[in-house]
C-alpha angles and dihedrals in degrees: 000000000000118000117236120234116249122231117258108251119226119236114261115260120189116237115261115265112246114245112260113242112245108260118196143052132285114270093255095058102083096043091050091047093051093043092054092051095046093043091052091049092049090048092056093042093050090047091056098038093052094050094252094304100109151079089027114352096191092061093061112184091358085083086076090054091051092048095047090043090056092048093048091049090055091045090051089055090057089066089062095043113119 
Protein backbone atom coordinates (compact mmCIF):
# COMPACT_ATOMS: atom_id res chain seq x y z
CA UNK A 1 0.00 0.00 0.00
CA UNK A 2 1.41 3.42 -0.89
CA UNK A 3 2.36 5.74 1.92
CA UNK A 4 0.74 9.21 1.93
CA UNK A 5 2.87 12.30 2.07
CA UNK A 6 2.67 14.26 5.30
CA UNK A 7 2.07 17.97 5.35
CA UNK A 8 5.04 20.22 5.96
CA UNK A 9 4.71 21.70 9.41
CA UNK A 10 5.30 25.38 9.85
CA UNK A 11 7.90 26.52 12.33
CA UNK A 12 6.44 27.60 15.65
CA UNK A 13 6.08 31.36 16.06
CA UNK A 14 5.15 32.76 19.40
CA UNK A 15 2.03 34.93 19.51
CA UNK A 16 2.67 38.65 19.47
CA UNK A 17 2.77 40.27 22.89
CA UNK A 18 -0.09 42.67 23.45
CA UNK A 19 0.96 46.28 23.81
CA UNK A 20 1.10 47.35 27.43
CA UNK A 21 -1.28 50.15 28.23
CA UNK A 22 0.50 53.33 29.22
CA UNK A 23 0.42 53.58 32.98
CA UNK A 24 1.17 56.90 34.54
CA UNK A 25 0.25 60.51 34.42
CA UNK A 26 1.07 63.23 31.95
CA UNK A 27 4.24 65.16 32.74
CA UNK A 28 2.33 68.23 33.97
CA UNK A 29 0.40 66.32 36.64
CA UNK A 30 2.89 66.27 39.52
CA UNK A 31 4.00 69.92 39.16
CA UNK A 32 0.37 71.09 39.16
CA UNK A 33 -0.44 68.91 42.16
CA UNK A 34 2.50 70.23 44.18
CA UNK A 35 1.86 73.82 43.09
CA UNK A 36 -1.75 73.67 44.29
CA UNK A 37 -0.74 72.33 47.68
CA UNK A 38 2.08 74.84 48.19
CA UNK A 39 0.00 77.76 46.89
CA UNK A 40 -2.82 76.88 49.28
CA UNK A 41 -0.41 76.66 52.18
CA UNK A 42 1.16 80.01 51.29
CA UNK A 43 -2.29 81.59 50.94
CA UNK A 44 -3.25 80.57 54.48
CA UNK A 45 0.14 81.51 55.96
CA UNK A 46 0.09 84.96 54.33
CA UNK A 47 -3.47 85.47 55.58
CA UNK A 48 -2.42 84.83 59.17
CA UNK A 49 0.94 86.62 59.07
CA UNK A 50 -0.57 89.83 57.66
CA UNK A 51 -3.31 89.96 60.32
CA UNK A 52 -6.02 89.02 57.82
CA UNK A 53 -5.27 91.92 55.41
CA UNK A 54 -3.77 89.96 52.50
CA UNK A 55 -4.06 88.17 49.97
CA UNK A 56 -7.54 89.69 49.38
CA UNK A 57 -8.74 91.88 52.23
CA UNK A 58 -12.33 92.19 51.00
CA UNK A 59 -12.86 88.42 51.25
CA UNK A 60 -12.18 88.33 54.97
CA UNK A 61 -12.19 84.81 56.36
CA UNK A 62 -13.09 83.38 52.95
CA UNK A 63 -9.36 83.57 52.31
CA UNK A 64 -9.07 80.49 54.52
CA UNK A 65 -11.61 78.70 52.36
CA UNK A 66 -9.65 79.56 49.23
CA UNK A 67 -6.37 78.39 50.78
CA UNK A 68 -7.80 75.14 52.08
CA UNK A 69 -9.65 74.61 48.79
CA UNK A 70 -6.36 74.86 46.89
CA UNK A 71 -4.69 72.43 49.28
CA UNK A 72 -7.59 69.96 49.04
CA UNK A 73 -7.52 70.16 45.24
CA UNK A 74 -3.84 69.22 45.30
CA UNK A 75 -4.51 66.45 47.79
CA UNK A 76 -7.35 65.10 45.63
CA UNK A 77 -4.90 64.90 42.74
CA UNK A 78 -2.65 62.66 44.82
CA UNK A 79 -5.33 59.97 44.74
CA UNK A 80 -4.96 59.79 40.94
CA UNK A 81 -1.16 59.89 40.93
CA UNK A 82 0.41 56.76 39.42
